[in-house]
C-alpha angles and dihedrals in degrees: 000000000000112000127214120249093257100120090183093080092238099114122017098171127095116238090257094048089048090056092046094052093043088055089052090048096050091046089058092042092055091050094045091050092050094050093045093047091050095045097044097032088231129123104251128176127187126180137167108216094181145356134217133193111208138174110263089244090056096050097088089059088071096047127075109231098235134127107289146152121246115198110196128200128180114224117230132166141083096343136101114254123354144244144172135266114210129195112204116198121174118226094250090057093045091057090045092051090049091051092050098042106027105023088243116156113268099208125112101293140136119276109256139195094273090055091050094049090049091051095050090050093048090046091052091049095047099044092043090051092047093050094042091052092048092045093050092049093047097036096237138108120256120179128182121221123234108289126263116199135200125185115196140100106320099241092052093053093045092051090056092048092047095050090052093047094051093052099040103037101027090229137134103187135081133191113228115199109201101218133197113195129178127185120187089347091305122120115240121200110225136138134193125215127192112203100191128184112240088253094052094048092049093049094048092051093045093047092050092049089051092051091052090053095053 
Protein backbone atom coordinates (compact mmCIF):
# COMPACT_ATOMS: atom_id res chain seq x y z
CA UNK A 1 0.00 0.00 0.00
CA UNK A 2 1.29 3.46 -0.91
CA UNK A 3 1.72 5.59 2.16
CA UNK A 4 1.26 9.32 2.49
CA UNK A 5 4.20 11.64 2.98
CA UNK A 6 3.54 12.07 6.70
CA UNK A 7 6.73 10.69 8.28
CA UNK A 8 5.41 11.26 11.80
CA UNK A 9 3.39 8.06 11.65
CA UNK A 10 0.20 10.03 12.35
CA UNK A 11 -1.46 9.36 8.99
CA UNK A 12 -0.27 6.60 6.69
CA UNK A 13 -3.14 6.79 4.19
CA UNK A 14 -3.20 8.79 1.00
CA UNK A 15 -6.03 11.31 0.69
CA UNK A 16 -7.94 8.98 -1.65
CA UNK A 17 -7.51 6.00 0.67
CA UNK A 18 -8.65 8.11 3.64
CA UNK A 19 -11.82 9.05 1.75
CA UNK A 20 -12.46 5.42 0.76
CA UNK A 21 -12.04 4.09 4.31
CA UNK A 22 -14.20 6.90 5.74
CA UNK A 23 -16.97 5.92 3.31
CA UNK A 24 -16.75 2.34 4.59
CA UNK A 25 -16.81 3.61 8.18
CA UNK A 26 -19.91 5.73 7.62
CA UNK A 27 -21.72 2.90 5.84
CA UNK A 28 -21.20 0.79 8.95
CA UNK A 29 -22.08 3.66 11.28
CA UNK A 30 -25.41 4.31 9.56
CA UNK A 31 -26.38 0.66 9.74
CA UNK A 32 -25.30 0.35 13.38
CA UNK A 33 -27.32 3.44 14.32
CA UNK A 34 -30.41 2.07 12.58
CA UNK A 35 -30.16 -1.33 14.28
CA UNK A 36 -29.54 0.18 17.73
CA UNK A 37 -32.33 2.74 17.33
CA UNK A 38 -34.82 0.04 16.36
CA UNK A 39 -33.75 -2.38 19.08
CA UNK A 40 -33.66 0.15 21.91
CA UNK A 41 -36.48 2.39 20.70
CA UNK A 42 -34.14 5.37 21.18
CA UNK A 43 -32.95 7.93 18.67
CA UNK A 44 -29.30 7.07 18.05
CA UNK A 45 -26.99 8.65 15.51
CA UNK A 46 -23.47 7.51 14.68
CA UNK A 47 -21.16 9.10 12.13
CA UNK A 48 -17.49 8.87 11.21
CA UNK A 49 -16.28 12.38 10.26
CA UNK A 50 -12.73 11.24 9.55
CA UNK A 51 -10.34 8.30 9.56
CA UNK A 52 -6.65 8.02 10.34
CA UNK A 53 -4.19 5.21 9.87
CA UNK A 54 -1.37 5.40 12.41
CA UNK A 55 1.55 3.29 13.50
CA UNK A 56 0.73 1.09 16.47
CA UNK A 57 3.25 2.96 18.60
CA UNK A 58 1.45 6.26 17.84
CA UNK A 59 -2.09 5.14 18.69
CA UNK A 60 -1.90 6.05 22.36
CA UNK A 61 -1.27 9.68 21.37
CA UNK A 62 -4.85 9.80 20.09
CA UNK A 63 -6.52 8.23 23.15
CA UNK A 64 -7.06 9.74 26.58
CA UNK A 65 -5.58 7.46 29.24
CA UNK A 66 -8.71 7.17 31.38
CA UNK A 67 -10.63 4.18 32.71
CA UNK A 68 -12.41 2.56 29.78
CA UNK A 69 -13.78 -0.65 28.32
CA UNK A 70 -12.31 -2.21 25.19
CA UNK A 71 -14.55 -4.75 23.47
CA UNK A 72 -12.46 -6.84 21.05
CA UNK A 73 -13.76 -8.86 18.10
CA UNK A 74 -11.68 -11.00 15.76
CA UNK A 75 -12.56 -10.61 12.07
CA UNK A 76 -13.21 -13.75 10.06
CA UNK A 77 -14.75 -14.48 6.66
CA UNK A 78 -13.92 -14.46 2.96
CA UNK A 79 -10.78 -12.36 3.24
CA UNK A 80 -7.06 -12.88 3.31
CA UNK A 81 -5.43 -12.58 6.70
CA UNK A 82 -7.32 -11.42 9.75
CA UNK A 83 -7.49 -8.65 12.26
CA UNK A 84 -9.44 -7.21 15.16
CA UNK A 85 -12.20 -4.65 15.49
CA UNK A 86 -12.09 -2.85 18.86
CA UNK A 87 -14.79 -0.68 20.42
CA UNK A 88 -13.39 1.79 22.97
CA UNK A 89 -15.87 3.32 25.44
CA UNK A 90 -14.65 5.52 28.34
CA UNK A 91 -16.13 4.85 31.77
CA UNK A 92 -18.15 8.11 31.79
CA UNK A 93 -19.85 7.08 28.54
CA UNK A 94 -20.53 3.58 29.83
CA UNK A 95 -22.41 5.01 32.81
CA UNK A 96 -24.26 7.47 30.57
CA UNK A 97 -25.36 4.67 28.24
CA UNK A 98 -26.52 2.56 31.18
CA UNK A 99 -28.54 5.48 32.48
CA UNK A 100 -30.21 6.05 29.09
CA UNK A 101 -30.82 2.43 28.16
CA UNK A 102 -31.20 0.59 31.45
CA UNK A 103 -32.19 3.29 33.92
CA UNK A 104 -28.99 2.63 35.87
CA UNK A 105 -27.69 5.49 38.07
CA UNK A 106 -25.19 7.71 36.24
CA UNK A 107 -23.20 8.96 39.23
CA UNK A 108 -19.57 8.07 39.83
CA UNK A 109 -19.81 4.34 40.56
CA UNK A 110 -18.09 1.10 39.63
CA UNK A 111 -18.94 -0.67 36.38
CA UNK A 112 -21.18 -3.64 37.18
CA UNK A 113 -22.40 -6.79 35.43
CA UNK A 114 -25.38 -5.02 33.84
CA UNK A 115 -23.04 -2.45 32.32
CA UNK A 116 -20.78 -5.18 30.95
CA UNK A 117 -23.71 -7.12 29.47
CA UNK A 118 -25.01 -3.94 27.82
CA UNK A 119 -21.58 -3.14 26.36
CA UNK A 120 -21.16 -6.63 24.94
CA UNK A 121 -24.57 -6.34 23.27
CA UNK A 122 -23.85 -2.87 21.87
CA UNK A 123 -20.43 -4.07 20.70
CA UNK A 124 -21.99 -7.08 18.97
CA UNK A 125 -24.54 -4.90 17.21
CA UNK A 126 -22.06 -2.22 16.16
CA UNK A 127 -19.33 -4.51 14.90
CA UNK A 128 -21.79 -6.78 13.09
CA UNK A 129 -23.39 -3.75 11.45
CA UNK A 130 -20.01 -2.32 10.41
CA UNK A 131 -18.83 -5.61 8.98
CA UNK A 132 -22.18 -6.32 7.26
CA UNK A 133 -22.16 -2.89 5.62
CA UNK A 134 -18.58 -3.32 4.44
CA UNK A 135 -19.25 -6.86 3.27
CA UNK A 136 -22.33 -5.78 1.29
CA UNK A 137 -20.44 -2.95 -0.34
CA UNK A 138 -17.48 -5.16 -1.23
CA UNK A 139 -19.46 -8.37 -2.01
CA UNK A 140 -17.68 -10.50 0.58
CA UNK A 141 -18.51 -12.17 3.90
CA UNK A 142 -17.14 -10.69 7.14
CA UNK A 143 -18.04 -12.20 10.52
CA UNK A 144 -17.08 -11.03 14.02
CA UNK A 145 -16.03 -13.50 16.71
CA UNK A 146 -17.68 -13.51 20.15
CA UNK A 147 -16.49 -10.47 22.13
CA UNK A 148 -13.67 -10.30 24.62
CA UNK A 149 -13.71 -7.35 27.00
CA UNK A 150 -11.10 -5.64 29.13
CA UNK A 151 -11.77 -2.78 31.57
CA UNK A 152 -8.72 -0.83 32.70
CA UNK A 153 -6.80 2.34 31.95
CA UNK A 154 -7.05 2.77 28.17
CA UNK A 155 -3.31 2.77 27.43
CA UNK A 156 -2.74 -0.43 29.42
CA UNK A 157 -5.45 -2.28 27.48
CA UNK A 158 -4.19 -0.94 24.15
CA UNK A 159 -0.64 -2.07 24.96
CA UNK A 160 -1.89 -5.64 25.41
CA UNK A 161 -3.98 -5.54 22.21
CA UNK A 162 -1.10 -4.05 20.24
CA UNK A 163 1.37 -6.69 21.46
CA UNK A 164 -0.97 -9.49 20.39
CA UNK A 165 -1.68 -7.84 17.04
CA UNK A 166 2.01 -7.38 16.20
CA UNK A 167 2.75 -11.04 16.94
CA UNK A 168 -0.33 -12.72 15.43
CA UNK A 169 -0.98 -10.50 12.40
CA UNK A 170 2.56 -9.31 11.59
CA UNK A 171 1.29 -5.74 11.35
CA UNK A 172 2.25 -2.32 12.61
CA UNK A 173 -0.72 -0.18 11.57
CA UNK A 174 -4.18 0.57 12.93
CA UNK A 175 -7.19 2.33 11.42
CA UNK A 176 -8.72 4.83 13.80
CA UNK A 177 -12.35 5.74 13.05
CA UNK A 178 -13.10 9.06 14.74
CA UNK A 179 -16.67 8.45 15.86
CA UNK A 180 -19.46 10.82 16.87
CA UNK A 181 -22.35 9.11 18.65
CA UNK A 182 -25.48 10.60 20.20
CA UNK A 183 -28.21 8.80 22.12
CA UNK A 184 -31.39 10.59 23.20
CA UNK A 185 -29.65 13.85 22.21
CA UNK A 186 -26.72 13.15 24.56
CA UNK A 187 -23.18 12.87 23.23
CA UNK A 188 -21.55 9.49 23.88
CA UNK A 189 -17.78 9.10 23.73
CA UNK A 190 -16.86 5.98 21.75
CA UNK A 191 -14.20 5.12 19.19
CA UNK A 192 -13.68 2.24 16.82
CA UNK A 193 -10.29 0.78 15.86
CA UNK A 194 -9.53 -1.69 13.11
CA UNK A 195 -6.30 -3.64 13.65
CA UNK A 196 -5.90 -5.27 10.22
CA UNK A 197 -3.27 -7.72 9.10
CA UNK A 198 -1.29 -6.45 6.12
CA UNK A 199 -3.17 -8.90 3.88
CA UNK A 200 -6.60 -7.80 5.14
CA UNK A 201 -5.85 -4.10 4.72
CA UNK A 202 -4.54 -4.63 1.20
CA UNK A 203 -7.60 -6.68 0.24
CA UNK A 204 -10.09 -4.15 1.64
CA UNK A 205 -8.47 -1.24 -0.20
CA UNK A 206 -8.14 -3.23 -3.43
CA UNK A 207 -11.76 -4.42 -3.34
CA UNK A 208 -13.04 -0.92 -2.68
CA UNK A 209 -11.00 0.48 -5.57
CA UNK A 210 -12.39 -2.24 -7.83
CA UNK A 211 -15.96 -1.45 -6.74
CA UNK A 212 -15.44 2.25 -7.56
CA UNK A 213 -14.17 1.38 -11.03
CA UNK A 214 -17.16 -0.79 -11.98
